[in-house]
Wavefront OBJ file of the C-alpha trace (Angstrom):
o trace
v 11.865 7.824 5.464
v 13.090 8.139 1.861
v 10.229 7.264 -0.570
v 8.333 7.963 -3.722
v 7.043 11.346 -4.693
v 3.560 12.520 -4.413
v 2.488 11.728 -7.870
v 3.413 8.012 -7.627
v 0.859 5.380 -8.731
v -0.214 2.982 -6.015
v -1.688 -0.351 -6.531
v -2.859 -2.804 -3.865
v -2.888 -6.602 -4.561
v -6.556 -7.378 -3.304
v -7.063 -10.275 -1.030
v -4.339 -12.127 0.987
v -0.538 -12.551 0.007
v 1.942 -14.757 1.580
v 4.175 -12.511 3.698
v 6.974 -14.996 3.416
v 7.617 -13.494 0.059
v 10.518 -11.401 -0.680
v 11.453 -8.958 -3.338
v 11.690 -11.512 -6.114
v 8.424 -13.274 -5.104
v 6.350 -9.973 -4.900
v 7.815 -8.678 -8.148
v 6.768 -11.945 -9.952
v 3.336 -11.520 -8.308
v 3.193 -7.981 -9.642
v 3.753 -9.244 -13.048
v 1.433 -12.270 -12.967
v -1.425 -11.153 -10.774
v -1.388 -7.370 -11.183
v -0.341 -7.420 -14.828
v 2.128 -4.371 -14.154
v 5.782 -3.850 -14.699
v 7.504 -4.297 -11.068
v 10.221 -1.667 -12.264
v 7.697 0.998 -13.497
v 8.089 3.404 -10.452
v 4.753 2.501 -8.920
v 4.207 1.340 -5.360
v 2.706 -2.179 -4.987
v 1.011 -2.984 -1.789
v 0.439 -6.519 0.022
v -1.390 -7.601 3.077
v -1.072 -10.759 4.874
v -3.783 -13.126 6.400
v -3.443 -11.550 9.953
v -4.182 -8.214 8.335
v -1.813 -6.351 10.762
v 1.106 -6.279 8.382
v 1.724 -5.026 4.853
v 4.702 -5.006 2.616
v 5.193 -2.227 0.015
v 7.419 -2.843 -3.046
v 8.837 0.186 -5.117
v 11.474 0.539 -7.730
v 13.390 3.727 -7.111
v 15.361 3.874 -10.303
v 18.506 1.925 -8.947
v 16.913 -1.056 -7.264
v 13.894 -2.292 -5.376
v 12.906 -0.915 -1.900
v 10.700 -2.989 0.467
v 8.795 -1.434 3.207
v 7.434 -3.919 5.812
v 5.161 -2.636 8.576
v 3.480 -4.479 11.620
v 0.888 -2.705 13.474
v 0.957 -3.215 17.274
v -2.787 -2.793 17.520
v -5.630 -2.835 14.866
v -5.385 -3.829 11.318
v -4.944 -2.474 7.829
v -8.095 -2.053 5.792
v -7.847 -3.763 2.608
v -10.135 -4.432 -0.623
v -11.504 -7.828 -0.981
v -10.001 -10.422 -3.351
v -12.925 -9.955 -5.860
v -11.945 -6.343 -6.553
v -8.631 -7.733 -8.137
v -6.393 -4.607 -8.028
v -7.127 -1.300 -6.138
v -5.481 1.906 -7.401
v -4.626 4.601 -4.633
v -3.464 8.137 -4.445
v -0.279 8.971 -2.669
v -2.609 10.689 -0.040
v -4.496 7.344 0.549
v -1.246 5.542 0.674
v -0.090 7.709 3.495
v -3.337 7.034 5.516
v -2.947 3.303 4.713
v 0.544 3.197 6.258
v -0.791 4.904 9.352
v -3.384 2.569 9.720
v -6.315 4.609 8.943
v -9.224 3.486 6.702
v -8.237 5.294 3.388
v -11.725 4.315 1.877
v -13.644 6.421 4.473
v -11.587 9.006 5.890
v -13.077 11.139 8.625
v -13.219 14.711 7.393
v -13.226 17.404 9.967
v -14.452 20.956 9.557
v -12.205 23.924 9.957
v -11.781 25.080 13.550
v -13.921 27.845 14.859
v -12.745 31.375 15.022
v -11.603 32.306 18.359
v -12.199 35.974 19.197
l 1 2 3 4 5 6 7 8 9 10 11 12 13 14 15 16 17 18 19 20 21 22 23 24 25 26 27 28 29 30 31 32 33 34 35 36 37 38 39 40 41 42 43 44 45 46 47 48 49 50 51 52 53 54 55 56 57 58 59 60 61 62 63 64 65 66 67 68 69 70 71 72 73 74 75 76 77 78 79 80 81 82 83 84 85 86 87 88 89 90 91 92 93 94 95 96 97 98 99 100 101 102 103 104 105 106 107 108 109 110 111 112 113 114 115
């Protein structure tokens, strides 16, 4: 997948978003609800009511890219609506896209030395 670099800013619209919205509807939501510029180069994330699908909106310098993912099983962990906007790192975004809970990653220790 061609996508943003590792130092990109990531913002999640907390709460529920109408997944029928396309690029125009989501970019207007970025301006009004998130108070950000849609063409800033940041990634903006939205989750629907069923929690098994997300949309990511990103301006790549030439136009908008819209990434849509539906999980076969499980749900995307998401902040509550009272949080407003959540900022993530690019590593947390990678965990989110994989369906992992980016808020509480399960860190493992280094493998034991075999000898």
